[in-house]
N, CA, C and O atoms as a DFTB+ gen file, in Angstrom:
684 C
 N C O
     1  1      21.758      46.309      53.014
     2  2      22.975      46.062      52.280
     3  2      23.819      45.071      53.044
     4  3      23.740      45.002      54.270
     5  1      24.632      44.296      52.331
     6  2      25.428      43.247      52.966
     7  2      26.581      43.809      53.770
     8  3      27.131      43.116      54.625
     9  1      26.962      45.063      53.512
    10  2      28.046      45.685      54.280
    11  2      27.657      45.832      55.750
    12  3      28.494      45.714      56.645
    13  1      26.404      46.086      55.971
    14  2      25.960      46.411      57.312
    15  2      25.304      45.216      58.009
    16  3      24.738      45.379      59.089
    17  1      25.365      44.043      57.427
    18  2      24.745      42.871      58.019
    19  2      25.498      42.443      59.271
    20  3      26.729      42.441      59.303
    21  1      24.753      42.089      60.282
    22  2      25.389      41.620      61.513
    23  2      25.309      40.100      61.626
    24  3      25.782      39.526      62.607
    25  1      24.718      39.449      60.634
    26  2      24.573      38.004      60.655
    27  2      25.496      37.369      59.627
    28  3      25.624      37.858      58.504
    29  1      26.120      36.307      60.011
    30  2      26.942      35.577      59.034
    31  2      26.040      34.660      58.222
    32  3      24.907      34.380      58.613
    33  1      26.547      34.200      57.098
    34  2      25.780      33.264      56.280
    35  2      25.537      31.961      57.020
    36  3      24.527      31.296      56.791
    37  1      26.452      31.591      57.905
    38  2      26.298      30.333      58.638
    39  2      25.093      30.353      59.573
    40  3      24.571      29.297      59.929
    41  1      24.657      31.517      59.965
    42  2      23.494      31.589      60.842
    43  2      22.219      31.195      60.106
    44  3      21.183      30.958      60.727
    45  1      22.301      31.127      58.783
    46  2      21.155      30.745      57.965
    47  2      21.235      29.286      57.536
    48  3      20.466      28.862      56.674
    49  1      22.141      28.512      58.110
    50  2      22.285      27.099      57.761
    51  2      23.535      26.876      56.928
    52  3      24.297      27.812      56.687
    53  1      23.751      25.639      56.487
    54  2      24.961      25.328      55.711
    55  2      24.956      26.046      54.370
    56  3      23.911      26.219      53.743
    57  1      26.130      26.455      53.949
    58  2      26.283      27.163      52.678
    59  2      26.429      26.134      51.568
    60  3      27.265      25.235      51.659
    61  1      25.630      26.257      50.533
    62  2      25.702      25.369      49.380
    63  2      26.687      25.939      48.365
    64  3      26.617      27.120      48.022
    65  1      27.590      25.116      47.891
    66  2      28.546      25.549      46.873
    67  2      27.986      25.236      45.494
    68  3      27.402      24.175      45.272
    69  1      28.169      26.163      44.583
    70  2      27.695      25.944      43.218
    71  2      28.575      24.911      42.528
    72  3      29.684      24.629      42.982
    73  1      28.079      24.349      41.429
    74  2      28.866      23.395      40.644
    75  2      30.157      24.025      40.152
    76  3      31.194      23.364      40.105
    77  1      30.100      25.311      39.781
    78  2      31.304      25.999      39.297
    79  2      32.354      26.070      40.394
    80  3      33.542      25.869      40.140
    81  1      31.907      26.361      41.629
    82  2      32.850      26.424      42.744
    83  2      33.441      25.051      43.032
    84  3      34.633      24.937      43.316
    85  1      32.613      23.999      42.960
    86  2      33.095      22.639      43.206
    87  2      34.110      22.227      42.149
    88  3      35.132      21.622      42.475
    89  1      33.837      22.551      40.873
    90  2      34.745      22.142      39.804
    91  2      36.071      22.888      39.883
    92  3      37.096      22.371      39.438
    93  1      36.064      24.095      40.442
    94  2      37.311      24.838      40.584
    95  2      38.233      24.214      41.626
    96  3      39.452      24.367      41.547
    97  1      37.661      23.519      42.593
    98  2      38.486      22.927      43.635
    99  2      39.012      21.562      43.222
   100  3      40.000      21.094      43.788
   101  1      38.383      20.912      42.258
   102  2      38.820      19.607      41.785
   103  2      39.441      19.772      40.408
   104  3      38.753      20.100      39.442
   105  1      40.739      19.542      40.327
   106  2      41.409      19.667      39.029
   107  2      41.365      18.344      38.289
   108  3      41.536      17.275      38.874
   109  1      41.134      18.441      36.996
   110  2      41.146      17.245      36.168
   111  2      42.589      16.802      35.964
   112  3      43.494      17.623      35.823
   113  1      42.779      15.508      35.951
   114  2      44.097      14.981      35.619
   115  2      44.350      15.178      34.136
   116  3      43.458      14.953      33.319
   117  1      45.544      15.590      33.785
   118  2      45.901      15.723      32.377
   119  2      46.151      14.341      31.785
   120  3      46.730      13.470      32.435
   121  1      45.714      14.154      30.558
   122  2      45.981      12.895      29.862
   123  2      47.478      12.807      29.579
   124  3      48.092      13.785      29.154
   125  1      48.046      11.667      29.808
   126  2      49.462      11.450      29.525
   127  2      49.538      10.451      28.377
   128  3      48.986       9.353      28.447
   129  1      50.227      10.852      27.333
   130  2      50.293      10.055      26.120
   131  2      51.640       9.347      26.014
   132  3      52.690       9.975      26.151
   133  1      51.606       8.053      25.774
   134  2      52.825       7.324      25.451
   135  2      53.033       7.414      23.941
   136  3      52.108       7.750      23.202
   137  1      54.239       7.114      23.490
   138  2      54.491       7.116      22.038
   139  2      53.590       6.099      21.345
   140  3      53.139       6.335      20.224
   141  1      53.324       4.974      21.999
   142  2      52.464       3.938      21.418
   143  2      51.029       4.443      21.274
   144  3      50.372       4.157      20.273
   145  1      50.542       5.185      22.257
   146  2      49.191       5.736      22.178
   147  2      49.095       6.801      21.091
   148  3      48.108       6.856      20.358
   149  1      50.122       7.649      20.986
   150  2      50.145       8.646      19.908
   151  2      50.118       7.955      18.552
   152  3      49.388       8.368      17.651
   153  1      50.913       6.909      18.412
   154  2      50.965       6.168      17.150
   155  2      49.609       5.534      16.841
   156  3      49.149       5.578      15.700
   157  1      48.968       4.944      17.852
   158  2      47.646       4.338      17.654
   159  2      46.623       5.379      17.216
   160  3      45.787       5.098      16.358
   161  1      46.680       6.579      17.794
   162  2      45.768       7.651      17.400
   163  2      45.993       8.028      15.937
   164  3      45.040       8.145      15.167
   165  1      47.252       8.218      15.559
   166  2      47.559       8.609      14.177
   167  2      47.148       7.508      13.207
   168  3      46.593       7.801      12.148
   169  1      47.409       6.250      13.547
   170  2      46.999       5.144      12.668
   171  2      45.483       5.097      12.514
   172  3      44.974       4.863      11.418
   173  1      44.765       5.318      13.608
   174  2      43.303       5.344      13.548
   175  2      42.836       6.476      12.636
   176  3      41.972       6.275      11.782
   177  1      43.405       7.655      12.820
   178  2      43.000       8.805      12.005
   179  2      43.405       8.608      10.545
   180  3      42.685       9.021       9.636
   181  1      44.546       7.984      10.328
   182  2      44.982       7.707       8.952
   183  2      43.961       6.813       8.248
   184  3      43.663       7.007       7.070
   185  1      43.440       5.855       8.966
   186  2      42.430       4.948       8.425
   187  2      41.154       5.698       8.036
   188  3      40.445       5.299       7.113
   189  1      40.876       6.786       8.749
   190  2      39.654       7.560       8.511
   191  2      39.922       8.889       7.795
   192  3      39.037       9.741       7.718
   193  1      41.116       9.063       7.283
   194  2      41.509      10.318       6.637
   195  2      40.624      10.709       5.448
   196  3      40.337      11.894       5.282
   197  1      40.180       9.753       4.610
   198  2      39.339      10.179       3.475
   199  2      38.093      10.950       3.907
   200  3      37.620      11.811       3.165
   201  1      37.558      10.661       5.082
   202  2      36.362      11.356       5.553
   203  2      36.673      12.759       6.063
   204  3      35.762      13.562       6.263
   205  1      37.956      13.059       6.274
   206  2      38.339      14.355       6.842
   207  2      38.656      15.399       5.785
   208  3      38.810      16.575       6.115
   209  1      38.755      15.003       4.531
   210  2      39.057      15.956       3.466
   211  2      40.536      16.297       3.387
   212  3      41.350      15.760       4.139
   213  1      40.876      17.200       2.462
   214  2      42.272      17.554       2.199
   215  2      42.979      18.184       3.392
   216  3      44.185      18.002       3.562
   217  1      42.253      18.913       4.211
   218  2      42.885      19.591       5.346
   219  2      43.034      18.715       6.576
   220  3      43.542      19.157       7.606
   221  1      42.584      17.457       6.464
   222  2      42.598      16.526       7.595
   223  2      41.936      17.135       8.829
   224  3      42.445      17.040       9.946
   225  1      40.785      17.763       8.590
   226  2      39.996      18.336       9.673
   227  2      38.916      17.329      10.055
   228  3      37.830      17.302       9.477
   229  1      39.241      16.516      11.028
   230  2      38.345      15.455      11.447
   231  2      37.161      16.013      12.219
   232  3      37.267      17.036      12.896
   233  1      36.036      15.326      12.105
   234  2      34.841      15.696      12.844
   235  2      34.942      15.207      14.281
   236  3      35.747      14.334      14.606
   237  1      34.115      15.784      15.122
   238  2      34.074      15.403      16.534
   239  2      33.844      13.897      16.686
   240  3      34.424      13.263      17.568
   241  1      33.004      13.334      15.833
   242  2      32.698      11.904      15.937
   243  2      33.933      11.041      15.707
   244  3      34.048       9.965      16.295
   245  1      34.861      11.495      14.861
   246  2      36.088      10.724      14.629
   247  2      36.934      10.670      15.896
   248  3      37.490       9.626      16.236
   249  1      37.027      11.788      16.585
   250  2      37.813      11.816      17.820
   251  2      37.124      11.024      18.923
   252  3      37.789      10.356      19.715
   253  1      35.793      11.093      18.981
   254  2      35.064      10.297      19.972
   255  2      35.257       8.808      19.712
   256  3      35.431       8.028      20.648
   257  1      35.228       8.415      18.438
   258  2      35.463       7.013      18.092
   259  2      36.914       6.612      18.366
   260  3      37.188       5.471      18.740
   261  1      37.828       7.541      18.181
   262  2      39.242       7.260      18.472
   263  2      39.433       6.965      19.953
   264  3      40.280       6.149      20.316
   265  1      38.652       7.622      20.816
   266  2      38.786       7.356      22.259
   267  2      38.425       5.912      22.575
   268  3      39.083       5.262      23.387
   269  1      37.388       5.421      21.934
   270  2      36.992       4.021      22.152
   271  2      38.082       3.076      21.651
   272  3      38.397       2.076      22.296
   273  1      38.643       3.403      20.513
   274  2      39.737       2.608      19.941
   275  2      40.927       2.569      20.909
   276  3      41.509       1.508      21.136
   277  1      41.279       3.710      21.469
   278  2      42.405       3.781      22.404
   279  2      42.107       3.015      23.696
   280  3      42.985       2.344      24.238
   281  1      40.880       3.115      24.183
   282  2      40.508       2.393      25.409
   283  2      40.611       0.885      25.208
   284  3      41.002       0.153      26.117
   285  1      40.256       0.431      24.007
   286  2      40.349      -0.997      23.698
   287  2      41.807      -1.438      23.633
   288  3      42.177      -2.469      24.194
   289  1      42.627      -0.655      22.946
   290  2      44.037      -1.018      22.781
   291  2      44.861      -0.804      24.045
   292  3      45.805      -1.549      24.303
   293  1      44.510       0.211      24.834
   294  2      45.278       0.574      26.024
   295  2      44.334       0.711      27.217
   296  3      43.985       1.827      27.602
   297  1      43.920      -0.406      27.801
   298  2      42.959      -0.321      28.901
   299  2      43.525       0.351      30.157
   300  3      42.754       0.868      30.965
   301  1      44.822       0.357      30.337
   302  2      45.445       0.951      31.524
   303  2      46.187       2.234      31.151
   304  3      47.416       2.290      31.214
   305  1      45.441       3.248      30.768
   306  2      46.043       4.509      30.356
   307  2      46.514       5.296      31.567
   308  3      45.934       5.202      32.649
   309  1      47.573       6.074      31.372
   310  2      48.110       6.921      32.440
   311  2      47.452       8.289      32.399
   312  3      47.020       8.755      31.344
   313  1      47.382       8.918      33.547
   314  2      46.839      10.270      33.622
   315  2      45.336      10.281      33.463
   316  3      44.656       9.282      33.695
   317  1      44.830      11.443      33.058
   318  2      43.397      11.618      32.878
   319  2      42.869      10.851      31.679
   320  3      43.628      10.406      30.818
   321  1      41.560      10.707      31.643
   322  2      40.904       9.974      30.566
   323  2      41.090      10.700      29.235
   324  3      41.021      11.927      29.163
   325  1      41.323       9.925      28.202
   326  2      41.454      10.482      26.857
   327  2      40.062      10.488      26.221
   328  3      39.550       9.455      25.790
   329  1      39.476      11.669      26.176
   330  2      38.144      11.838      25.600
   331  2      38.283      12.477      24.221
   332  3      39.396      12.760      23.777
   333  1      37.173      12.702      23.550
   334  2      37.203      13.248      22.198
   335  2      37.974      14.552      22.089
   336  3      38.776      14.725      21.171
   337  1      37.738      15.472      23.019
   338  2      38.439      16.760      22.957
   339  2      39.934      16.595      23.230
   340  3      40.753      17.339      22.691
   341  1      40.286      15.620      24.067
   342  2      41.698      15.342      24.337
   343  2      42.378      14.836      23.072
   344  3      43.487      15.253      22.740
   345  1      41.697      13.928      22.368
   346  2      42.249      13.395      21.120
   347  2      42.365      14.485      20.060
   348  3      43.344      14.525      19.315
   349  1      41.381      15.360      19.989
   350  2      41.428      16.473      19.031
   351  2      42.604      17.391      19.336
   352  3      43.309      17.821      18.423
   353  1      42.819      17.694      20.619
   354  2      43.946      18.544      21.017
   355  2      45.277      17.871      20.699
   356  3      46.218      18.524      20.248
   357  1      45.351      16.576      20.936
   358  2      46.588      15.843      20.642
   359  2      46.853      15.872      19.143
   360  3      47.998      16.061      18.731
   361  1      45.829      15.689      18.320
   362  2      45.991      15.719      16.875
   363  2      46.492      17.095      16.419
   364  3      47.381      17.185      15.572
   365  1      45.925      18.153      16.976
   366  2      46.371      19.511      16.641
   367  2      47.838      19.698      17.011
   368  3      48.606      20.271      16.238
   369  1      48.227      19.222      18.177
   370  2      49.624      19.340      18.624
   371  2      50.556      18.525      17.732
   372  3      51.654      18.977      17.403
   373  1      50.127      17.333      17.340
   374  2      50.962      16.494      16.467
   375  2      51.131      17.123      15.088
   376  3      52.207      17.048      14.495
   377  1      50.064      17.744      14.577
   378  2      50.191      18.439      13.285
   379  2      51.162      19.607      13.403
   380  3      51.962      19.843      12.497
   381  1      51.098      20.334      14.507
   382  2      52.017      21.453      14.715
   383  2      53.462      20.948      14.769
   384  3      54.364      21.564      14.200
   385  1      53.672      19.831      15.454
   386  2      55.010      19.251      15.511
   387  2      55.475      18.812      14.125
   388  3      56.629      19.027      13.755
   389  1      54.581      18.204      13.371
   390  2      54.917      17.756      12.015
   391  2      55.384      18.943      11.157
   392  3      56.418      18.860      10.494
   393  1      54.630      20.031      11.172
   394  2      54.992      21.188      10.354
   395  2      56.246      21.885      10.877
   396  3      56.991      22.479      10.097
   397  1      56.487      21.822      12.181
   398  2      57.735      22.361      12.732
   399  2      58.920      21.564      12.200
   400  3      59.955      22.137      11.861
   401  1      58.772      20.257      12.128
   402  2      59.851      19.408      11.601
   403  2      60.060      19.669      10.115
   404  3      61.200      19.700       9.650
   405  1      58.987      19.856       9.369
   406  2      59.114      20.196       7.939
   407  2      59.966      21.453       7.797
   408  3      60.888      21.490       6.983
   409  1      59.660      22.478       8.584
   410  2      60.421      23.725       8.508
   411  2      61.869      23.525       8.936
   412  3      62.777      24.100       8.335
   413  1      62.092      22.718       9.965
   414  2      63.471      22.442      10.394
   415  2      64.245      21.713       9.295
   416  3      65.417      22.002       9.053
   417  1      63.581      20.772       8.639
   418  2      64.238      20.025       7.553
   419  2      64.624      20.958       6.401
   420  3      65.634      20.747       5.730
   421  1      63.812      21.982       6.185
   422  2      64.052      22.904       5.075
   423  2      64.901      24.114       5.454
   424  3      65.325      24.873       4.582
   425  1      65.150      24.298       6.751
   426  2      65.886      25.479       7.211
   427  2      67.377      25.341       6.901
   428  3      67.959      24.265       7.036
   429  1      67.960      26.422       6.496
   430  2      69.390      26.464       6.221
   431  2      70.165      26.382       7.531
   432  3      69.790      27.021       8.514
   433  1      71.231      25.609       7.549
   434  2      72.069      25.509       8.733
   435  2      71.764      24.309       9.607
   436  3      72.465      24.066      10.590
   437  1      70.726      23.552       9.267
   438  2      70.374      22.374      10.053
   439  2      70.520      21.116       9.218
   440  3      70.296      21.119       8.008
   441  1      70.892      20.063       9.880
   442  2      70.798      18.737       9.273
   443  2      69.806      17.973      10.123
   444  3      69.861      18.047      11.351
   445  1      68.918      17.256       9.509
   446  2      67.868      16.563      10.249
   447  2      68.157      15.078      10.307
   448  3      68.595      14.477       9.326
   449  1      67.910      14.504      11.450
   450  2      67.987      13.066      11.653
   451  2      66.718      12.652      12.385
   452  3      66.329      13.291      13.363
   453  1      66.076      11.595      11.922
   454  2      64.854      11.144      12.585
   455  2      65.129      10.702      14.019
   456  3      64.217      10.680      14.845
   457  1      66.367      10.355      14.318
   458  2      66.726       9.952      15.674
   459  2      67.184      11.131      16.535
   460  3      66.813      11.228      17.704
   461  1      67.991      12.030      15.956
   462  2      68.609      13.112      16.728
   463  2      68.070      14.500      16.397
   464  3      68.633      15.495      16.852
   465  1      67.011      14.591      15.630
   466  2      66.403      15.884      15.322
   467  2      67.345      16.790      14.564
   468  3      68.015      16.362      13.625
   469  1      67.393      18.051      14.976
   470  2      68.227      19.042      14.294
   471  2      69.708      18.872      14.638
   472  3      70.566      19.455      13.975
   473  1      70.011      18.090      15.655
   474  2      71.394      17.828      16.019
   475  2      72.150      19.070      16.453
   476  3      73.326      19.232      16.130
   477  1      71.484      19.938      17.177
   478  2      72.090      21.211      17.582
   479  2      72.354      21.212      19.085
   480  3      71.659      20.550      19.855
   481  1      73.363      21.961      19.477
   482  2      73.635      22.210      20.891
   483  2      72.783      23.403      21.324
   484  3      72.517      24.301      20.526
   485  1      72.359      23.410      22.580
   486  2      71.476      24.480      23.055
   487  2      72.137      25.852      22.979
   488  3      71.448      26.861      22.824
   489  1      73.445      25.902      23.085
   490  2      74.144      27.189      23.053
   491  2      74.571      27.610      21.647
   492  3      75.162      28.677      21.479
   493  1      74.285      26.797      20.645
   494  2      74.666      27.118      19.267
   495  2      73.929      28.373      18.811
   496  3      72.702      28.430      18.902
   497  1      74.662      29.389      18.318
   498  2      74.007      30.645      17.910
   499  2      72.975      30.465      16.792
   500  3      71.964      31.167      16.768
   501  1      73.220      29.540      15.878
   502  2      72.259      29.303      14.791
   503  2      70.942      28.805      15.382
   504  3      69.868      29.251      14.978
   505  1      71.026      27.878      16.341
   506  2      69.829      27.336      16.980
   507  2      69.102      28.413      17.773
   508  3      67.880      28.534      17.688
   509  1      69.847      29.187      18.535
   510  2      69.230      30.236      19.348
   511  2      68.554      31.288      18.473
   512  3      67.464      31.761      18.797
   513  1      69.202      31.657      17.362
   514  2      68.595      32.626      16.440
   515  2      67.314      32.067      15.816
   516  3      66.325      32.784      15.667
   517  1      67.340      30.793      15.455
   518  2      66.162      30.157      14.875
   519  2      64.996      30.219      15.863
   520  3      63.882      30.582      15.486
   521  1      65.250      29.868      17.118
   522  2      64.184      29.890      18.125
   523  2      63.673      31.308      18.365
   524  3      62.479      31.502      18.588
   525  1      64.566      32.303      18.320
   526  2      64.138      33.700      18.487
   527  2      63.194      34.106      17.365
   528  3      62.176      34.755      17.604
   529  1      63.536      33.719      16.141
   530  2      62.686      34.039      14.991
   531  2      61.323      33.366      15.154
   532  3      60.292      33.988      14.899
   533  1      61.313      32.102      15.577
   534  2      60.049      31.386      15.778
   535  2      59.216      32.066      16.863
   536  3      57.990      32.120      16.764
   537  1      59.873      32.581      17.888
   538  2      59.167      33.286      18.955
   539  2      58.547      34.574      18.435
   540  3      57.391      34.872      18.733
   541  1      59.304      35.334      17.664
   542  2      58.811      36.590      17.095
   543  2      57.638      36.322      16.151
   544  3      56.637      37.039      16.170
   545  1      57.773      35.289      15.332
   546  2      56.713      34.947      14.384
   547  2      55.537      34.238      15.051
   548  3      54.502      34.007      14.426
   549  1      55.709      33.899      16.318
   550  2      54.726      33.103      17.050
   551  2      54.366      31.854      16.259
   552  3      53.197      31.510      16.084
   553  1      55.404      31.199      15.794
   554  2      55.246      30.017      14.963
   555  2      56.051      28.870      15.549
   556  3      57.130      29.082      16.103
   557  1      55.546      27.698      15.432
   558  2      56.255      26.477      15.823
   559  2      56.870      26.573      17.213
   560  3      58.072      26.380      17.395
   561  1      56.026      26.873      18.176
   562  2      56.506      26.954      19.562
   563  2      57.111      25.644      20.029
   564  3      57.879      25.624      20.990
   565  1      56.774      24.552      19.361
   566  2      57.272      23.237      19.759
   567  2      58.623      22.903      19.130
   568  3      59.178      21.842      19.413
   569  1      59.161      23.774      18.290
   570  2      60.416      23.481      17.579
   571  2      61.561      23.176      18.533
   572  3      62.440      22.380      18.204
   573  1      61.566      23.791      19.699
   574  2      62.656      23.576      20.655
   575  2      62.772      22.109      21.054
   576  3      63.862      21.658      21.408
   577  1      61.682      21.359      21.006
   578  2      61.709      19.938      21.353
   579  2      62.618      19.132      20.431
   580  3      63.102      18.063      20.805
   581  1      62.846      19.641      19.240
   582  2      63.544      18.867      18.225
   583  2      65.007      19.272      18.061
   584  3      65.628      18.976      17.040
   585  1      65.551      19.949      19.067
   586  2      66.955      20.353      19.018
   587  2      67.847      19.128      18.869
   588  3      68.754      19.124      18.036
   589  1      67.605      18.097      19.658
   590  2      68.434      16.893      19.565
   591  2      67.596      15.626      19.725
   592  3      68.088      14.596      20.186
   593  1      66.338      15.717      19.341
   594  2      65.419      14.590      19.426
   595  2      64.553      14.576      18.173
   596  3      64.038      15.613      17.754
   597  1      64.396      13.404      17.581
   598  2      63.585      13.280      16.381
   599  2      62.090      13.261      16.692
   600  3      61.679      13.343      17.849
   601  1      61.294      13.151      15.643
   602  2      59.835      13.086      15.762
   603  2      59.399      11.709      15.288
   604  3      59.389      11.434      14.088
   605  1      59.042      10.850      16.223
   606  2      58.786       9.443      15.935
   607  2      57.614       9.202      14.986
   608  3      57.513       8.114      14.420
   609  1      56.746      10.156      14.798
   610  2      55.581       9.969      13.935
   611  2      55.723      10.631      12.567
   612  3      54.781      10.637      11.774
   613  1      56.893      11.183      12.297
   614  2      57.039      11.970      11.076
   615  2      56.673      11.169       9.823
   616  3      55.854      11.627       9.027
   617  1      57.252      10.003       9.635
   618  2      56.998       9.208       8.414
   619  2      55.535       8.825       8.298
   620  3      54.953       8.892       7.215
   621  1      54.948       8.429       9.395
   622  2      53.541       8.031       9.385
   623  2      52.640       9.209       9.029
   624  3      51.701       9.067       8.246
   625  1      52.929      10.360       9.601
   626  2      52.110      11.532       9.300
   627  2      52.360      12.049       7.888
   628  3      51.454      12.578       7.245
   629  1      53.592      11.894       7.408
   630  2      53.906      12.335       6.041
   631  2      53.048      11.592       5.022
   632  3      52.699      12.149       3.981
   633  1      52.707      10.337       5.316
   634  2      51.840       9.565       4.424
   635  2      50.443      10.170       4.342
   636  3      49.771      10.038       3.319
   637  1      50.004      10.828       5.402
   638  2      48.647      11.378       5.469
   639  2      48.539      12.790       4.924
   640  3      47.527      13.157       4.326
   641  1      49.582      13.580       5.131
   642  2      49.504      15.006       4.850
   643  2      49.454      15.284       3.352
   644  3      50.075      14.577       2.558
   645  1      48.714      16.315       2.976
   646  2      48.682      16.706       1.567
   647  2      50.091      17.071       1.113
   648  3      50.834      17.733       1.838
   649  1      50.449      16.638      -0.084
   650  2      51.811      16.886      -0.563
   651  2      51.913      18.117      -1.450
   652  3      52.984      18.403      -1.984
   653  1      50.832      18.839      -1.614
   654  2      50.872      20.033      -2.455
   655  2      50.321      21.233      -1.685
   656  3      49.481      21.089      -0.797
   657  1      50.806      22.396      -2.042
   658  2      50.359      23.627      -1.392
   659  2      49.098      24.129      -2.066
   660  3      48.885      23.919      -3.260
   661  1      48.271      24.794      -1.285
   662  2      47.037      25.365      -1.809
   663  2      46.954      26.821      -1.393
   664  3      47.619      27.250      -0.450
   665  1      46.149      27.559      -2.090
   666  2      45.914      28.943      -1.727
   667  2      45.992      29.869      -2.915
   668  3      46.426      29.480      -3.999
   669  1      45.569      31.095      -2.704
   670  2      45.516      32.061      -3.789
   671  2      46.905      32.510      -4.234
   672  3      47.115      32.806      -5.410
   673  1      47.850      32.562      -3.303
   674  2      49.145      33.140      -3.617
   675  2      50.242      32.096      -3.799
   676  3      51.423      32.400      -3.636
   677  1      49.857      30.872      -4.136
   678  2      50.826      29.812      -4.382
   679  2      51.084      29.767      -5.887
   680  3      50.150      29.659      -6.681
   681  1      52.340      29.850      -6.265
   682  2      52.672      29.840      -7.689
   683  2      53.473      28.622      -8.045
   684  3      53.843      28.444      -9.205
């Protein structure tokens, strides 16, 4: 048993680290997106939207092709490399932001400005209550970003998004 061993592993030569151990010690750089890169991604996806269907659920190949498009347009990207999965994650986050803004625009007590967002002060009780409700519902975790800042891609994404509701319980 290893409890009773009197020899260290080093006595058997150098210890080889597994790939999993090596990858744990090296952290990947996170991709950093500029507004221009986000816009380029959305424009690329908008161009390919018919292939994604009504739900705008793009295939892996669309995101992989988007990475090549971004590399061509932005050869000096900041942060980690933008690969297909990075682009897919960014698209998911942008859709979440888009729907958060839709809800903010429709919420009672808010006025929306594309430049200043909801135009609320952080200590405003209406704003704080709204964020509490979003937390309880586990919905639109990104809504806090739009307290006093607009969403620069809203108009562009609105052109892509389906304008009608679907589902069994929609009347």
